[in-house]
C-alpha positions as CSV (number, residue, x, y, z in Angstrom):
1,M,-0.2,0.0,0.2
2,D,1.2,3.4,-0.4
3,Y,1.2,6.6,1.8
4,I,1.5,10.0,2.0
5,T,2.6,11.2,5.5
6,H,0.9,14.0,7.4
7,R,2.5,15.8,9.8
8,T,0.2,17.0,13.0
9,T,-0.2,20.5,14.5
10,E,-1.6,20.5,18.3
11,G,-4.8,19.2,18.3
12,E,-5.9,17.9,15.6
13,R,-8.3,15.5,15.1
14,W,-8.3,11.9,13.5
15,D,-12.3,12.6,11.3
16,I,-11.2,15.5,10.7
17,L,-7.5,14.3,9.2
18,A,-9.7,11.3,7.8
19,L,-12.8,14.2,6.1
20,R,-9.6,16.2,4.9
21,Y,-7.7,13.2,2.6
22,Y,-11.0,11.3,1.9
23,R,-14.0,13.7,2.3
24,D,-15.3,11.2,4.9
25,V,-15.0,10.7,8.4
26,S,-16.0,7.7,8.7
27,R,-12.5,6.8,7.4
28,Q,-10.8,7.5,10.9
29,N,-10.1,4.1,11.4
30,V,-7.8,3.7,7.9
31,L,-5.8,6.5,9.7
32,I,-5.4,4.9,13.0
33,S,-4.9,1.3,12.5
34,A,-2.0,2.8,9.2
35,N,-0.4,4.1,13.0
36,R,-1.3,2.5,15.7
37,A,2.2,1.2,15.8
38,L,2.3,5.3,17.8
39,F,0.4,4.2,20.6
40,A,2.1,1.0,21.0
41,G,1.1,0.1,24.5
42,F,-1.0,3.2,24.8
43,A,-4.4,4.2,24.5
44,V,-5.0,5.9,21.0
45,P,-5.8,9.6,21.8
46,A,-8.3,11.8,20.4
47,R,-6.4,15.1,19.6
48,L,-3.6,14.4,18.6
49,P,0.0,16.0,20.1
50,A,1.9,18.4,17.4
51,G,4.8,16.4,16.1
52,L,2.9,13.3,15.1
53,T,4.8,12.1,11.5
54,L,1.7,10.0,10.1
55,Q,0.6,7.6,7.8
56,V,-1.8,8.2,5.5
57,P,-3.1,4.9,2.8
58,L,-3.7,6.6,-0.6
59,I,-6.8,4.6,-0.9
60,D,-10.0,4.9,-3.7
61,V,-12.1,7.8,-2.9
62,P,-15.4,7.9,-5.1
63,V,-15.7,11.1,-6.7
64,A,-19.8,11.6,-6.8
65,S,-20.8,12.6,-9.8
66,T,-22.7,16.0,-9.2
67,D,-23.9,16.0,-13.0
68,D,-26.4,13.6,-13.2
69,R,-28.0,14.4,-9.6
70,L,-28.5,17.6,-10.1
71,P,-32.1,18.0,-11.7
72,P,-32.2,20.0,-15.0
73,W,-32.1,22.7,-14.4
74,K,-28.9,23.0,-12.5
75,R,-26.8,21.3,-14.8
């Protein structure tokens, strides 16, 4: 699996990162799983400390086709 890296800033959260990278907060588990080793023996925090380098897996994110979902007068 391919990854990109993300350097955290104080107070970032998994859900916000999932929204940023995947446009879906429910994919925060993908990020947590890829970075679990950073917290070996500890609970994974909801708010991340500044300065962590996270691996962000590159996954296929479906792109919604907006034209076919809009009414004809808004296309």
